[in-house]
C-alpha positions as CSV (number, residue, x, y, z in Angstrom):
1,M,136.5,45.3,106.2
2,T,138.9,47.9,105.6
3,A,139.5,49.5,102.1
4,R,142.9,48.3,101.9
5,L,141.9,44.8,102.6
6,L,139.0,44.6,100.1
7,F,141.5,46.2,97.5
8,G,144.2,43.5,98.1
9,L,141.4,40.8,98.2
10,A,140.0,42.0,94.8
11,V,143.6,42.3,93.4
12,L,144.4,39.0,94.4
13,A,141.2,37.5,93.2
14,Q,142.0,39.1,89.8
15,L,145.5,37.7,89.4
16,V,144.1,34.2,90.3
17,I,141.0,34.4,88.4
18,L,142.8,35.8,85.0
19,Y,146.4,34.4,85.2
20,A,145.9,30.9,86.6
21,P,146.8,28.2,84.1
22,G,143.9,26.2,83.0
23,T,140.5,27.3,82.2
24,A,136.8,26.8,83.1
25,V,135.3,28.1,80.2
26,G,134.4,24.8,79.1
27,F,132.3,24.3,82.5
28,F,129.9,27.2,81.6
29,A,127.3,26.6,78.8
30,V,126.6,30.2,78.1
31,P,129.0,31.7,75.4
32,H,131.1,34.4,76.2
33,V,130.7,34.1,80.0
34,D,134.5,34.6,80.3
35,K,133.9,38.3,78.8
36,V,131.4,38.7,81.9
37,V,133.9,37.4,84.4
38,H,136.6,39.8,83.1
39,V,134.2,42.8,83.3
40,V,133.1,41.7,87.0
41,V,136.7,41.4,88.4
42,F,138.2,44.4,86.5
43,A,135.2,46.8,88.0
44,A,135.8,45.2,91.2
45,V,139.4,46.2,91.4
46,V,138.6,49.6,90.2
47,L,135.6,50.1,92.9
48,A,137.7,48.7,95.7
49,G,140.4,51.3,94.6
50,R,138.0,54.0,94.3
51,R,136.6,53.2,98.0
52,M,140.1,53.1,99.3
53,G,140.5,56.6,97.9
54,L,142.4,56.2,94.8
55,P,141.9,58.7,92.1
56,L,140.2,57.4,89.1
57,W,142.4,58.2,86.2
58,P,145.3,56.0,87.5
59,L,143.0,53.0,87.6
60,A,141.6,53.8,84.2
61,L,145.3,54.3,82.8
62,L,146.4,51.1,84.4
63,Y,143.4,49.2,82.7
64,R,144.0,51.0,79.4
65,M,147.5,49.7,79.3
66,I,146.7,46.3,80.2
67,L,143.8,45.8,77.6
């Protein structure tokens, strides 16, 4: 799988998981599992971006503006 495709899939998964209407939090019995999901999804995008060759600071700056 190419790095660009991996990055695109990670971004698409992030958009679907984080911004889709509705919530699946009630499905999980573990408290604060949504925080773990957020960390994993954001980390996947950053790691895929790094693998694609993007510098770390623009990715970090982007996520700092989002949070």
